[in-house]
N, C-alpha and C positions, 0 to 999 in steps of 0.2 A: 475225592474229590467222586460223586458216587456218580456212575453213568444211571441215564434213565434212557428206559425203552417204552417207545410211544406205539401203545399198539394198535391195530388199523380199527378204522368206523364198523361201525356193525353194515351188512349189506343192503341195499336200497338207500341208503343217506349217499351224501357228500364227498364223495371222497377224499377230500380238502381241510372240508370244514363241522362233520359227520353231523350235519345236519341234514332233514328233510326240506329241499328247496326247490324249484324250478329249477335246469341251468340256466334260462338266460337273469336268472337273481341273480346278486352280490353272495357272496361265502357272509357265513356268519363272523366279523371281527372279532365280537368276545366271546367265540368255543373257544374254549380252552386246548382243544385239538386243533383247532387252526391254528394259532397261536402256536404251538411250540413245531408245529407240522409246514410253517413259514419259516421259525422262525431257523429249525434247522436246514430246511433250502436254502435261504437266503442270507441266514449271518444277522440280523435284525427282526423288532417284533412289527407286525404288520401294522399298517393304518387302513383306515375309509378306502382312501383311494387304491391300498390292493386290493382290495375284498370285492371292488368294482371293478377293478381292471379288466377281468373278459368280457364285462355285460358291453352293448354295445351302447353309442353314445347317450342315445336318446332316454336309457336306463340311469346313465350315468348321471348324468344331468337334475332328474325326476328326485334321485337318491340323496346326490349332494345340496339341492334346494332345499330338503323335509329334514336331511340332518342339520345342514344349516341354520335354518330353522327352530329346532333343537336348540339351539347352541354345542350343539356337536363338532368339537374340531376333526375335521378331513382330513389330515393332513400327516 
């Protein structure tokens, strides 16, 4: 099996998801970098709940409501 190396994100972007977002907002769960970074750290693929975990409760609830309204599974 070939080993994969994940190159670091460019400077100035979130170092967990490689996306330019405010630190109080969730990581981009669909970012390929975030998926592999998270999987390497936790041994499973991330969910939106994982991407939201570092956010305060108000931000989590707002994002969860919008994602659910759009039919997105957050678990």
